[in-house]
Each structure stands twice: as structure tokens, then as C-alpha cells.
C-alpha positions as CSV (number, residue, x, y, z in Angstrom):
1,X,104.5,39.2,-69.5
2,X,103.6,36.4,-67.1
3,X,107.2,36.2,-66.0
4,X,107.3,39.9,-65.3
5,X,104.1,39.7,-63.2
6,X,105.5,36.8,-61.2
7,X,108.7,38.7,-60.6
8,X,106.9,41.8,-59.3
9,X,104.7,39.6,-57.1
10,X,107.7,37.9,-55.6
11,X,109.5,41.2,-55.0
12,X,106.4,42.7,-53.6
13,X,105.9,39.7,-51.2
14,X,109.6,39.9,-50.1
15,X,109.2,43.6,-49.5
16,X,106.1,43.1,-47.4
17,X,107.7,40.3,-45.4
18,X,110.9,42.3,-44.8
19,X,109.0,45.4,-43.8
20,X,106.8,43.4,-41.4
21,X,109.9,41.7,-39.8
22,X,111.5,45.2,-39.4
23,X,108.4,46.6,-37.7
24,X,108.2,43.6,-35.4
25,X,111.8,44.0,-34.4
26,X,111.5,47.7,-33.8
27,X,108.3,47.2,-31.8
28,X,110.0,44.6,-29.6
29,X,112.9,47.0,-29.0
30,X,110.5,49.7,-28.0
31,X,109.0,47.4,-25.3
32,X,112.3,46.3,-23.8
33,X,114.0,48.7,-21.4
34,X,117.3,49.9,-23.0
35,X,120.2,50.1,-20.6
36,X,121.5,53.7,-20.4
37,X,125.1,54.2,-19.2
38,X,125.1,57.6,-17.6
39,X,127.7,59.3,-15.4
40,X,127.3,58.2,-11.8
41,X,130.2,60.3,-10.3
42,X,132.6,58.6,-7.9
43,X,131.9,54.9,-7.2
44,X,133.5,52.5,-4.8
45,X,133.9,48.7,-5.1
46,X,133.3,46.7,-3.0
47,X,130.4,48.8,-1.7
48,X,130.2,47.7,2.0
49,X,132.0,47.2,5.2
50,X,135.2,45.3,5.8
51,X,134.3,42.8,8.5
52,X,137.0,40.2,9.2
53,X,137.9,37.6,11.8
54,X,141.5,38.0,12.5
55,X,144.2,36.5,14.8
56,X,146.9,38.2,16.9
57,X,150.0,38.9,14.7
58,X,148.1,38.4,11.4
59,X,148.6,40.7,8.4
60,X,146.0,40.9,5.7
61,X,145.2,43.2,2.8
62,X,142.0,44.5,1.3
63,X,141.6,46.0,-2.2
64,X,139.3,49.0,-2.8
65,X,138.6,50.2,-6.4
66,X,137.5,53.8,-7.0
67,X,136.0,54.7,-10.4
68,X,135.1,58.2,-11.7
69,X,132.3,58.5,-14.3
70,X,133.1,59.5,-17.9
71,X,131.2,62.8,-17.6
72,X,132.6,63.9,-14.3
73,X,135.3,66.4,-13.7
74,X,138.7,65.3,-12.5
75,X,138.9,64.9,-8.7
76,X,141.7,65.2,-6.2
77,X,141.0,62.3,-3.8
78,X,142.4,61.8,-0.2
79,X,142.1,58.7,1.9
80,X,142.5,58.8,5.7
81,X,142.1,56.2,8.4
82,X,140.0,57.6,11.3
83,X,138.2,56.5,14.4
84,X,134.8,54.8,14.1
85,X,131.9,56.3,16.0
86,X,128.2,56.1,15.5
87,X,125.1,58.3,16.1
88,X,121.9,57.2,17.9
89,X,120.4,55.9,14.6
90,X,123.5,53.9,13.7
91,X,125.0,56.2,11.2
92,X,128.8,56.0,11.0
93,X,130.6,59.0,12.5
94,X,134.2,60.1,11.9
95,X,136.3,60.5,15.0
96,X,139.4,62.5,14.4
97,X,142.7,60.9,15.3
98,X,143.3,63.2,18.2
99,X,140.0,62.1,19.8
100,X,140.3,58.5,18.9
101,X,141.7,57.2,22.1
102,X,139.5,54.2,22.9
103,X,141.3,50.8,23.4
104,X,139.1,49.2,20.8
105,X,140.4,51.4,18.0
106,X,141.9,49.7,14.9
107,X,143.0,53.0,13.3
108,X,146.7,52.4,14.0
109,X,146.5,48.9,12.5
110,X,145.6,50.1,9.0
111,X,147.8,51.7,6.4
112,X,146.8,52.9,2.9
113,X,149.2,52.6,-0.1
114,X,147.9,55.8,-1.7
115,X,146.7,58.6,0.5
116,X,146.2,61.2,-2.2
117,X,145.9,61.0,-6.0
118,X,144.2,62.6,-9.0
119,X,141.3,60.7,-10.5
120,X,140.6,61.5,-14.1
121,X,137.1,61.0,-15.8
122,X,136.6,57.3,-16.7
123,X,139.6,56.3,-14.7
124,X,139.9,53.7,-11.9
125,X,142.3,53.5,-9.1
126,X,143.0,50.5,-7.0
127,X,143.8,51.1,-3.3
128,X,145.4,48.6,-1.0
129,X,144.6,48.7,2.7
130,X,147.0,46.7,4.8
131,X,145.7,45.6,8.2
132,X,148.4,44.5,10.7
133,X,147.1,43.0,14.0
134,X,149.5,43.3,17.0
135,X,150.5,40.1,18.7
136,X,149.2,41.6,22.0
137,X,146.0,43.0,20.6
138,X,143.8,41.8,23.5
139,X,140.2,40.7,23.5
140,X,137.0,41.6,21.7
141,X,136.6,43.7,18.6
142,X,138.6,46.6,16.9
143,X,137.1,49.3,14.8
144,X,138.1,52.1,12.3
145,X,136.8,54.0,9.3
146,X,138.5,54.3,6.0
147,X,137.5,57.9,5.0
148,X,137.6,58.6,1.3
149,X,136.9,62.2,0.4
150,X,137.2,64.7,-2.5
151,X,139.6,67.6,-1.8
152,X,138.3,71.1,-2.7
153,X,139.4,72.7,-5.9
154,X,141.5,75.7,-4.7
155,X,141.2,77.3,-8.1
156,X,137.4,77.3,-8.1
157,X,135.7,80.2,-6.2
158,X,132.7,79.8,-3.9
159,X,131.1,76.9,-2.3
160,X,131.7,73.4,-3.7
161,X,129.8,70.1,-3.5
162,X,132.3,67.5,-2.4
163,X,131.9,63.7,-2.4
164,X,133.0,61.5,0.6
165,X,132.5,58.0,1.8
166,X,133.1,56.0,4.9
167,X,134.1,52.3,4.8
168,X,133.7,50.8,8.2
169,X,136.3,48.2,9.3
170,X,135.1,45.7,12.0
171,X,137.6,43.2,13.2
172,X,136.8,40.3,15.5
173,X,139.8,38.9,17.4
174,X,139.5,35.2,17.1
175,X,140.5,33.1,20.1
176,X,139.9,36.0,22.5
177,X,137.2,36.5,25.1
178,X,134.1,38.0,23.4
179,X,131.7,39.7,25.9
180,X,128.2,40.4,24.6
181,X,126.4,42.4,27.3
182,X,124.2,45.5,27.2
183,X,121.7,47.6,29.1
184,X,118.6,49.7,28.5
185,X,119.6,53.2,29.6
186,X,116.2,54.9,29.1
187,X,112.6,54.4,27.8
188,X,110.4,57.3,26.8
189,X,107.6,58.1,24.3
190,X,106.8,60.9,22.0
191,X,103.8,63.1,22.8
192,X,100.6,61.1,23.4
193,X,97.7,62.7,21.6
194,X,94.3,61.3,20.6
195,X,94.4,59.7,17.2
196,X,98.2,59.9,16.9
197,X,100.0,56.7,17.8
198,X,103.1,57.6,19.9
199,X,106.6,56.4,19.3
200,X,108.2,54.2,22.0
201,X,111.8,55.1,22.3
202,X,114.2,52.6,23.9
203,X,117.8,53.6,24.4
204,X,120.2,50.6,24.5
205,X,123.9,50.6,25.2
206,X,126.5,47.9,24.3
207,X,128.5,47.3,27.5
208,X,130.5,44.4,26.0
209,X,133.7,44.3,24.0
210,X,132.3,43.2,20.6
211,X,129.8,44.5,18.1
212,X,126.4,42.8,17.7
213,X,122.9,43.3,16.4
214,X,119.8,43.4,18.7
215,X,116.1,42.9,18.5
216,X,113.3,42.7,21.1
217,X,109.8,43.6,22.0
218,X,107.7,46.0,24.0
219,X,104.8,45.0,26.1
220,X,102.2,47.6,27.1
221,X,100.2,46.9,30.2
222,X,97.5,48.7,32.1
223,X,97.7,49.7,35.8
224,X,96.4,46.3,36.8
225,X,99.1,44.5,35.0
226,X,96.9,43.2,32.1
227,X,98.7,43.1,28.7
228,X,97.3,45.6,26.2
229,X,99.7,45.1,23.4
230,X,102.9,43.3,22.3
231,X,105.1,45.2,19.8
232,X,108.2,43.7,18.1
233,X,111.4,45.6,17.9
234,X,112.9,44.5,14.6
235,X,116.5,43.4,14.3
236,X,118.8,46.4,14.1
237,X,120.0,47.3,10.6
238,X,123.6,47.5,11.8
239,X,125.7,46.2,14.6
240,X,126.1,48.3,17.8
241,X,129.7,49.0,18.6
242,X,131.1,48.6,22.1
243,X,130.2,51.6,24.3
244,X,127.7,52.9,21.7
245,X,124.1,53.8,22.5
246,X,121.4,52.9,19.9
247,X,117.9,54.4,19.8
248,X,115.4,51.7,19.0
249,X,112.3,53.6,17.8
250,X,108.9,51.8,17.2
251,X,105.4,53.2,16.8
252,X,102.5,52.0,18.8
253,X,100.1,50.3,16.4
254,X,96.9,52.1,15.6
255,X,95.1,49.0,16.6
256,X,96.3,49.2,20.2
257,X,93.8,49.6,23.0
258,X,93.0,52.9,24.6
259,X,95.7,54.1,26.9
260,X,95.2,55.8,30.3
261,X,97.5,57.3,32.9
262,X,99.4,54.6,34.8
263,X,99.9,52.3,31.8
264,X,103.4,50.8,31.6
265,X,105.9,49.8,29.0
266,X,108.0,46.6,29.5
267,X,110.9,46.5,27.1
268,X,113.1,43.5,26.5
269,X,116.2,43.5,24.3
270,X,117.9,40.3,23.0
271,X,120.6,39.2,20.7
272,X,119.8,37.9,17.3
273,X,119.6,34.3,18.7
274,X,117.2,35.4,21.4
275,X,119.6,35.7,24.3
276,X,118.3,38.2,26.8
277,X,120.5,41.3,27.3
278,X,118.3,43.5,29.4
279,X,114.7,44.4,30.3
280,X,113.1,47.2,32.1
281,X,109.8,49.0,32.7
282,X,108.6,52.5,32.5
283,X,105.3,54.4,33.0
284,X,103.6,56.0,30.0
285,X,103.7,59.8,30.5
286,X,100.0,60.2,29.8
287,X,98.2,63.4,31.0
288,X,95.1,62.9,28.9
289,X,93.5,59.6,27.7
290,X,94.8,58.3,24.4
291,X,92.3,56.9,21.9
292,X,93.6,55.1,18.9
293,X,92.8,56.4,15.4
294,X,89.9,54.9,13.5
295,X,92.0,54.2,10.4
296,X,95.3,52.3,10.1
297,X,98.4,54.5,10.0
298,X,101.8,53.3,8.8
299,X,105.1,54.7,10.0
300,X,108.0,52.8,8.6
301,X,111.3,54.2,10.0
302,X,114.2,54.6,7.6
303,X,117.0,52.2,8.5
304,X,120.4,53.6,8.3
305,X,123.2,51.0,8.2
306,X,126.5,51.9,9.9
307,X,128.1,48.8,8.3
308,X,127.4,50.0,4.7
309,X,129.4,52.6,2.9
310,X,127.9,55.9,3.9
311,X,128.2,59.2,2.1
312,X,128.9,62.0,4.6
313,X,128.7,64.8,2.1
314,X,126.9,65.7,-1.1
315,X,127.6,63.3,-4.0
316,X,126.8,63.4,-7.7
317,X,123.4,62.0,-8.8
318,X,123.0,58.9,-11.0
319,X,121.3,60.2,-14.2
320,X,120.4,56.7,-15.6
321,X,116.7,57.0,-14.4
322,X,116.2,60.4,-15.9
323,X,117.8,59.3,-19.2
324,X,115.5,56.3,-19.4
325,X,112.5,58.7,-19.4
326,X,113.3,60.0,-22.9
327,X,114.8,56.8,-24.5
328,X,111.4,55.0,-24.7
329,X,109.5,58.0,-26.4
330,X,112.4,58.5,-28.8
331,X,112.3,54.9,-29.8
332,X,108.6,55.0,-30.5
333,X,109.0,58.2,-32.6
334,X,111.7,56.5,-34.7
335,X,109.5,53.5,-35.1
336,X,106.6,55.6,-36.4
337,X,108.8,57.4,-38.9
338,X,110.1,54.1,-40.3
339,X,106.5,52.7,-40.6
340,X,105.4,55.9,-42.5
341,X,108.4,55.5,-44.9
342,X,107.6,51.9,-45.5
343,X,104.0,52.6,-46.3
344,X,105.0,55.4,-48.7
345,X,107.4,53.0,-50.5
346,X,104.6,50.4,-50.7
347,X,102.2,53.0,-52.3
348,X,104.8,54.0,-54.9
349,X,105.4,50.4,-55.8
350,X,101.7,49.8,-56.4
351,X,101.5,52.9,-58.7
352,X,104.3,51.5,-60.8
């Protein structure tokens, strides 16, 4: 009798300990984010620009891996080498071969080993880009885009959402003369209204032969030459290509002084190391007095990087975030069910 009681006590104790351990483990799992592997469509590795220092006569290769998500549909992919242009905000812009006639183009230097292919779901394809630098390449930098794009499905009717990416190629010719010059082509402001800080728009052009990033500052002065405010222009998110014009947009802080007609803007643009490239002054186009707002306003411009891989068409959306939204609740529900079952088993054992 005593042996039977001891055996039941030991079994009951083990059962309780095992149940408690299981509850603790499940509770821990419910509090730890669970990685969810969801289809993310077409992805490219490495995800970034190809920026190289090269020498005349050199030949080099770069590998690019394309991967298609498991849940995606098969894609016909085409890869072209095109001219590299940019918009005012620095977004990479495709220049078709017929219009790509600038002397700093690297389009003719680059060949792709696979220009078209079918990519199946879950499949990866390695692409080799061979870059051959002419012996008489000249001075400065050379530029191109590797344009990766999905071909339309001719069997599917209606409009289609196609994926495309640009991979910028920026080549610096080592041992050549690199000219870093530039000029401010215009300064203007958005509409000046009471309580609404205006944007100061500085247009800057790279007049050299090599790409670079810029920064600077704007000084606002009154008609008597007294400084009202100094505003920093942050380092550009991407390099400015030779010949390209970049819009540097900053907002007058809400803490600035009251502005009146005749106030001036003095803009200075420098290289990253502080070397002055250009400076100029302009007059605020104020027709009515500007009074700053009473509360602080924030206006953070969105930086678009021309030196990152940029989608130029609609791409598939990564569903991992939305999938995570239901994983946690589901884990908690399972945990509650197991706890209820364990309690019921414990009650049944006690009745026995």
C-alpha cells in the first residue's frame, strides 16, 4: 500500500514537472519572434552598385546572382547594358543606347554572359558581367547601368506588373587626371507664407570628369548683411555624375527669424572633405512678411540613392511582415490549448 502511494506520488511529481517545463518552453517560444520565410519575388545579390578603381587595359569580372521566390511564377528575364543618367533627386535613369553618346559612357566596356533566360520558382541564376577597359580610355570616370528586367508574358492578356532593377556601374580610371569641379546653377525657394517654412532649393552641376558627393550650408541674411540663420546641407545620398545637375533641397527651420523683403540666401557647396566648389547669393522672393510658426515642424526629405539598386517598375511585395502578424497569435492559441489539456489530465489523475 505504501509502495503504491509512493509510486503514484513520484509519477504525479514527474508529471507536474514535465508539464511545467513544457509550459515554460512554449511560453518562451511565444515571446521570441519566429522567422517566417515568405516569398519575396525576384531578388539580386549583391544589392548595390559596382564601384571600381580600374586601370587602362584591365579586364575584370563581377558576379550577380538572381533568385526567384518559391511562391512566385516563372519569369522570363532580360539583362541589358544601357547608359547611366540621373534625375534631379539622384534617381538612376536609363539612357537608351542610341542616346548614350557621352564620352564618359562605360556601356561598350561591359558584356553579359546571359542576356535572356527563364527563371523558375526557387531557382537562382549566376550572371557574369565582364568589364574590359580600353588601353586609351582617357581621364576621369566611366558610367553605365546593368538593366535587369522581367519580360512580359505574351500569353497573359491585359496589363502586367513587371519587375526591373538598375545596377549602377561607376568606374574610376586610376592614374588619370581626375577633375572635381562644379557650379551652382540656380537658387530659389518655394512659396513663402506665414507659418509655413519655405524650402530653399539649390541646383548644383558637376562640371568635372569624376563622380563625387557634396555637402554645404546656406546662410540667410537680412538687407543689412546681418546673419539670420545658418542651415546645413547634408551630404548627398549618392554621387553626382559628371554633367549631372542635383537639386539640394532643405527646409528653413521653424526657429528662424522673421523674414522680410530683401533678405538674401548665400549658398556654399563643398566636397565631402570641405573643399569649396562654388558659392553664390540670391534674394528671397518675399512679397509679404514671413513669420515663423509657433510650433516646431519637421520635414525630412526622402533620400534616393542613385548608387543603390533601384527598382524602376512595380515589384512583388515581401510578405514576411504580414505573415508575422498571425504567427504570434497562433502560437499563443496553441499554448492555451496545451495548458487546458494538461490541466484536464491532472484532474483525471487526481480522481483516480
